[in-house]
C-alpha positions in Angstrom: -16.0 -18.1 44.1 -19.4 -19.8 44.2 -22.3 -19.4 41.8 -24.3 -17.7 44.5 -21.5 -15.1 44.9 -21.4 -14.5 41.1 -25.2 -14.1 40.8 -25.4 -10.4 41.8 -22.7 -9.5 39.3 -24.4 -11.5 36.5 -27.7 -9.7 37.3 -26.2 -6.2 37.5 -27.8 -3.9 34.9 -25.6 -2.9 31.9 -25.2 0.8 30.9 -27.8 0.2 28.2 -30.3 -1.5 30.5 -31.9 1.9 31.2 -34.5 3.0 28.7 -33.5 6.6 29.2 -29.9 5.9 28.5 -30.8 3.8 25.4 -33.0 6.6 24.1 -30.3 9.2 24.9 -27.6 7.2 23.0 -30.0 6.9 20.0 -30.9 10.6 20.0 -27.2 11.6 20.4 -26.2 9.3 17.5 -28.8 10.7 15.1 -28.0 14.3 16.1 -24.3 13.8 15.5 -24.8 12.0 12.2 -27.4 14.4 10.8 -25.6 17.6 12.0 -22.2 16.3 10.8 -23.6 15.3 7.4 -25.6 18.5 7.0 -22.6 20.7 8.2 -20.2 19.1 5.7 -22.7 19.5 2.9 -23.4 23.2 3.9 -19.7 23.9 4.3 -18.9 22.6 0.8 -21.8 24.6 -0.7 -20.7 27.9 1.0 -17.1 27.4 0.2 -17.8 26.7 -3.4 -19.9 29.9 -3.5 -17.1 32.0 -2.0 -14.7 30.5 -4.6 -17.2 31.1 -7.4 -17.6 34.8 -6.3 -13.8 35.1 -6.2 -13.5 33.8 -9.7 -16.3 36.1 -10.9 -14.2 39.1 -9.6 -11.2 37.8 -11.5 -13.3 37.4 -14.7 -14.7 40.9 -14.3 -11.1 42.4 -14.1 -10.1 40.2 -17.1 -13.0 41.4 -19.1 -12.3 45.0 -18.2 -8.7 44.5 -19.4 -9.8 43.0 -22.8 -12.3 45.7 -23.5 -9.8 48.5 -22.7 -7.0 46.9 -24.8 -5.9 48.4 -28.2 -3.0 47.7 -30.5 -0.8 50.7 -31.6 0.8 51.0 -35.0 3.9 49.1 -33.9 1.7 46.1 -32.9 2.1 46.6 -29.1 -0.9 46.4 -26.8 -1.9 49.5 -24.7 -5.0 50.5 -22.7 -7.0 53.3 -24.1 -8.4 54.0 -20.6 -7.4 53.4 -17.0 -8.5 50.1 -15.5 -9.8 52.0 -12.5 -8.4 49.6 -9.8 -5.7 51.2 -7.8 -4.3 47.9 -6.6 -2.9 47.3 -10.1 -0.6 50.3 -9.5 0.6 49.4 -6.0 3.7 47.1 -5.9 3.1 43.7 -4.4 -0.5 44.6 -3.7 -1.8 41.1 -4.3 -3.7 41.9 -7.5 -1.8 41.6 -10.8 -2.3 41.4 -14.5 -0.1 40.4 -17.4 -0.5 40.3 -21.2 1.7 37.9 -23.3 1.9 37.5 -27.1 4.1 35.6 -29.5 7.1 37.7 -30.5 6.5 40.2 -27.7 7.9 40.5 -24.2 5.3 40.0 -21.4 3.7 43.3 -20.3 3.1 43.1 -16.5 1.1 45.4 -14.3 3.0 47.8 -12.1 1.9 45.8 -9.0 4.2 43.0 -10.2 7.2 45.4 -10.1 10.1 43.3 -11.3 8.3 39.9 -11.4 6.6 38.0 -14.2 3.6 35.6 -14.0 4.4 32.1 -15.1 1.2 31.2 -16.9 0.2 27.6 -16.9 -1.7 27.5 -20.2 0.0 25.2 -22.7 -0.4 27.7 -25.5 0.6 30.9 -23.8 3.7 33.0 -24.4 6.3 32.1 -27.0 5.5 28.3 -26.9 2.1 28.9 -28.4 0.7 26.3 -30.9 -0.5 28.4 -33.9 -3.4 26.0 -34.4 -4.7 26.3 -30.8 -6.9 29.1 -29.4 -8.3 29.4 -25.8 -11.3 31.6 -26.1 -12.8 30.6 -22.7 -11.6 31.8 -19.4 -9.9 29.1 -17.3 -8.8 29.3 -13.7 -6.0 27.6 -11.7 -4.0 28.1 -8.5 -0.3 29.1 -8.4 2.4 29.1 -5.8 5.2 30.7 -7.8 5.6 33.5 -5.4 6.8 32.4 -1.9 4.3 33.0 0.8 1.7 34.3 -1.6 -0.6 31.7 -3.0 -2.6 33.1 -6.0 -5.6 32.3 -8.2 -5.1 33.1 -11.9 -7.7 33.6 -14.6 -6.5 33.7 -18.2 -7.9 33.9 -21.7 -6.6 34.1 -25.2 -7.8 37.0 -27.4 -7.1 38.4 -31.0 -7.4 42.1 -30.8 -8.7 44.2 -33.8 -5.9 45.3 -36.1 -3.6 42.5 -34.9 -3.1 38.9 -35.9 -1.2 38.0 -32.7 -2.8 35.7 -30.2 -2.6 37.6 -26.9 -3.0 35.9 -23.6 -4.6 38.1 -20.9 -4.2 37.0 -17.3 -5.3 38.4 -14.0 -3.9 37.0 -10.7 -5.1 37.7 -7.2 -3.7 36.5 -3.8 -6.1 34.1 -2.2 -5.5 35.3 1.4 -8.8 37.2 1.4 -10.7 34.2 0.0 -9.1 31.9 2.5 -10.1 34.2 5.3 -13.7 34.2 4.1 -13.6 30.4 3.9 -12.2 30.1 7.4 -14.9 32.5 8.7 -17.6 30.5 7.1 -16.2 27.3 8.6 -15.9 28.9 12.0 -19.5 30.2 11.9 -20.7 26.7 10.8 -18.8 24.9 13.5 -20.0 27.1 16.4 -23.5 27.3 15.0 -23.9 23.5 14.5 -22.2 22.8 17.9 -24.7 25.1 19.6 -27.6 23.5 17.6 -26.4 20.0 18.5 -26.1 20.9 22.2 -29.6 22.4 22.1 -31.1 19.4 20.3 -29.5 17.0 22.8 -30.7 19.0 25.8 -34.2 19.0 24.2 -34.0 15.3 23.6 -33.0 14.7 27.2 -36.0 16.9 28.4 -38.3 15.0 26.0 -37.0 11.6 27.3 -37.5 12.7 30.9 -41.0 14.0 30.2 -41.9 11.0 28.0 -40.8 8.5 30.6 -42.4 10.3 33.5 -45.5 8.0 33.4 -43.2 5.1 34.1 -42.0 6.8 37.2 -45.6 7.5 38.2 -46.3 3.7 37.8 -43.4 3.0 40.1 -44.7 5.5 42.7 -48.2 3.9 42.4 -46.7 0.5 43.0 -44.8 1.8 46.1 -48.0 3.3 47.2 -49.7 -0.1 47.0 -47.0 -1.6 49.2 -47.1 1.1 51.8 -50.9 1.8 52.0 -52.1 -1.8 51.5 -54.3 -0.9 48.5 -54.9 -3.7 45.9 -55.4 -1.7 42.7 -53.6 1.2 40.8 -56.3 3.8 40.3 -54.2 6.8 39.1 -55.0 8.2 35.7 -52.1 7.5 33.3 -51.5 7.9 29.6 -53.0 5.4 27.2 -49.5 4.0 26.3 -48.9 3.0 30.0 -52.5 1.9 30.7 -52.0 -1.6 29.3 -49.1 -2.1 31.8 -51.3 -0.8 34.6 -54.1 -3.2 33.6 -51.7 -6.1 33.6 -50.3 -5.1 37.0 -53.9 -4.8 38.3 -54.7 -8.2 36.8 -51.6 -9.7 38.4 -52.6 -8.2 41.8 -56.1 -9.6 41.4 -54.7 -13.0 40.5 -52.3 -13.0 43.4 -55.1 -11.9 45.7 -57.3 -14.7 44.3 -54.5 -17.2 44.8 -54.0 -16.1 48.4 -57.8 -16.2 49.1 -57.9 -19.7 47.6 -55.0 -20.8 49.8 -56.7 -19.4 52.9 -59.9 -21.1 51.8 -58.2 -24.5 51.3 -56.5 -24.2 54.7 -59.7 -23.3 56.4 -61.7 -26.1 54.7 -59.0 -28.6 55.5 -58.8 -27.5 59.1 -62.6 -27.7 59.3 -62.7 -31.1 57.7 -60.1 -32.5 60.0 -61.6 -31.1 63.1 -64.5 -33.6 63.4 -62.4 -36.8 62.9 -59.8 -35.5 65.4 -62.5 -34.7 67.9 -63.9 -38.2 67.5 -60.5 -39.8 68.0 -59.8 -37.6 71.0 -63.1 -38.5 72.6 -62.7 -42.2 71.9 -59.2 -42.2 73.3 -60.2 -40.3 76.4 -63.2 -42.6 77.1 -61.0 -45.7 76.2 -63.8 -46.9 74.0 -63.7 -50.6 73.2 -64.0 -49.9 69.4 -61.0 -47.5 69.5 -59.1 -49.4 66.8 -62.1 -49.3 64.4 -62.6 -45.6 65.1 -59.0 -44.8 64.4 -59.1 -46.8 61.1 -62.4 -45.1 60.0 -61.4 -41.6 61.0 -57.9 -41.7 59.5 -59.4 -42.8 56.2 -61.8 -39.9 56.4 -58.8 -37.5 57.1 -56.9 -39.1 54.2 -59.7 -38.4 51.8 -59.8 -34.7 52.9 -56.0 -34.4 52.6 -56.0 -36.0 49.1 -58.8 -33.8 47.9 -57.3 -30.5 49.1 -53.8 -31.5 47.8 -55.3 -32.1 44.4 -56.9 -28.7 44.3 -53.7 -27.0 45.6 -51.6 -28.7 42.9 -54.1 -27.6 40.2 -54.2 -24.0 41.5 -50.4 -23.9 41.7 -49.9 -25.2 38.2 -52.5 -22.9 36.8 -50.6 -19.9 38.2 -47.5 -20.8 36.3 -48.9 -19.6 32.9 -51.0 -20.6 29.9 -50.6 -24.4 29.3 -51.2 -26.4 26.2 -51.9 -30.1 26.4 -52.8 -32.6 23.6 -56.0 -34.3 24.7 -55.5 -37.4 22.5 -52.1 -38.1 23.9 -53.4 -37.8 27.5 -56.4 -40.0 26.8 -54.3 -42.7 25.1 -51.8 -42.7 28.1 -54.7 -43.1 30.6 -56.3 -45.8 28.4 -53.2 -47.9 28.4 -52.8 -47.5 32.2 -56.4 -48.5 32.9 -56.3 -51.5 30.6 -53.5 -53.0 32.7 -55.8 -52.7 35.8 -58.9 -54.1 33.9 -57.5 -56.3 31.1 -60.9 -57.9 30.6 -62.6 -54.6 29.7 -62.9 -52.8 26.4 -61.7 -49.2 26.2 -61.9 -47.2 23.0 -60.7 -43.6 22.3 -62.1 -41.9 19.2 -62.6 -38.4 17.9 -60.2 -35.5 17.2 -56.5 -36.1 17.1 -55.6 -32.3 17.2 -57.6 -31.1 20.2 -55.6 -28.9 22.5 -56.7 -27.7 25.9 -55.4 -24.9 28.2 -54.7 -27.2 31.1 -51.5 -28.8 32.5 -50.8 -32.4 31.4 -50.7 -33.7 34.9 -54.1 -32.3 35.8 -55.7 -33.6 32.6 -54.2 -37.0 33.2 -55.7 -36.9 36.7 -59.2 -35.9 35.5 -59.3 -38.4 32.7 -57.8 -41.1 34.9 -60.6 -40.7 37.5 -63.3 -40.6 34.9 -62.0 -43.6 32.8 -61.1 -45.7 35.9 -64.5 -45.1 37.4 -66.2 -46.1 34.1 -64.1 -49.3 34.0 -64.7 -50.0 37.7 -68.4 -49.4 37.9 -69.4 -50.1 34.3 -70.1 -53.4 32.6 -66.7 -53.7 30.9 -67.1 -51.3 27.9 -65.8 -47.7 28.0 -66.0 -45.2 25.1 -64.0 -42.0 25.2 -65.0 -39.4 22.5 -63.0 -36.2 21.8 -64.5 -33.0 20.5 -64.7 -32.6 16.6 -65.5 -28.8 16.7 -62.2 -26.8 16.7 -64.0 -23.5 16.3 -65.7 -23.7 19.7 -64.0 -22.0 22.7 -64.5 -25.1 24.8 -63.2 -28.7 24.1 -65.8 -31.4 25.0 -64.8 -34.9 26.1 -67.4 -37.6 26.6 -66.7 -40.7 28.7 -69.4 -43.5 28.5 -69.8 -46.9 30.1 -72.3 -49.7 30.0 -73.0 -49.9 33.7 -76.2 -49.1 35.6 -75.6 -45.4 35.6 -76.5 -42.9 38.2 -80.0 -41.8 39.0 -80.8 -38.3 38.0 -81.6 -37.2 41.6 -78.2 -38.5 42.7 -76.1 -36.8 40.0 -75.5 -33.6 42.0 -74.8 -35.3 45.4 -72.3 -37.7 43.8 -69.9 -34.8 43.4 -69.7 -34.3 47.2 -66.5 -35.4 48.9 -66.7 -39.0 50.0 -70.1 -39.6 48.4 -70.4 -43.2 47.0 -73.3 -45.1 45.5 -71.6 -48.5 45.3 -69.9 -49.2 48.6 -69.1 -52.8 47.7 -66.0 -51.8 45.6 -62.9 -50.1 47.1 -62.6 -46.3 46.7 -62.5 -43.0 48.6 -65.5 -41.2 46.9 -63.2 -38.4 45.9 -62.8 -39.1 42.1 -65.7 -37.0 40.8 -65.2 -34.3 43.4 -61.6 -33.9 42.3 -62.6 -33.9 38.6 -65.2 -31.1 39.2 -62.8 -29.0 41.4 -59.8 -29.2 39.0 -62.0 -28.5 35.9 -63.6 -25.5 37.6 -60.1 -24.2 38.5 -59.2 -24.1 34.8 -62.6 -22.6 33.9 -64.2 -25.8 32.8 -67.1 -27.9 34.0 -68.4 -31.5 34.2 -71.9 -32.8 34.0 -73.5 -36.3 34.2 -76.1 -37.9 32.0 -77.2 -41.1 30.4 -75.4 -42.8 27.5 -77.7 -43.4 24.5 -75.3 -45.9 23.0 -74.2 -47.9 26.0 -77.0 -47.3 28.4 -74.8 -46.5 31.3 -73.3 -43.2 32.7 -72.3 -40.4 30.4 -69.8 -37.9 31.7 -69.4 -34.7 29.7 -66.2 -32.8 30.4 -65.8 -29.2 29.1 -62.3 -27.6 29.2 -61.1 -24.3 27.7 -59.5 -24.9 24.3 -55.8 -23.8 23.9 
């Protein structure tokens, strides 16, 4: 498969190329992370609260047992009043109590029937360490009854009138607590699922509403293409306005480029019309000086073509983007080239070594080449090029001086016309200064002529925008 066939696949947008999808993935990620973390934390807090309430009920029953317990003359424990909870009297009700003491058989509640609680405390029952005393209530889970997990609360007490360390224990099946925990978890899961779905839907609506100005920009651009308008005039939010301004600037720049192209084409056609008419008339009349006319008019056409090509190249390169060119490097390169053409002359380049201008290197070389070559050709042999020393200025200034006869002040404007020459004794097309002026103006610069105070000849001051 060729590279051209692969190109559409390579340029196909990825799933995350859409801003809406990207924002949706981010919103979904944060919603899931936050709700999951918050749900887990809330579930643990509520579950702990349910378990704490369950333990409080066990402690309440245990305290009621201890306060109602008495010791009879034979040393046995009995309750001076009824505990008041009917579940202790119903066999296998799920709520049990038991009292154990050293030298006494365990006394279970009627709800235990023929069973006995196996207490986990190290010092409960007949294995009690006489030096140890558990005065605080402690809780633990027990699975000693098949299919009936329990939670046990136990505490060691010495009753009045007895020296025996009695262990009071209350056990309750955890089925009710487990049901409450499952109910809490179910409510949390469905609540957070509904909340997450609602948040995600709201995020999608927010994304759609927030990105609607971009769709309006697209519609406005489509409107430009269908109606032929050259500006986006719709009122849009301030966040999108910079994009609209850039699009309008691009449209203006494109329109300016097209207008310049039409102007160049019209000017070139108009400039070539007269030489072509002269050649056509001379050929039709079979004029005796036809050869001379052809030579003269073709040179004229060549000058026009060179001039407009130079402008077209500068305009095209300016449209590419903001350029940065080192002025000293360009000037030194031109100096070396001109020195090979005029080895007997003296060319010096002085001034800033860090000056940068916003112009393409080829165009700067062409400008400086025309100026320095003209100074070497028409001057007396000495050419000074001075670069700007003021980096804070928005424009970079370049001075080119020679020791020639200069240009009279009244001729300094006309010399920029295409084909204008003051010294016809030396070869040339008369386009050098015209090209310099046009290219400099394309980049927002300017060129002026004056008289050199040091050398006495022509002084050319070139101003170009600093990069």
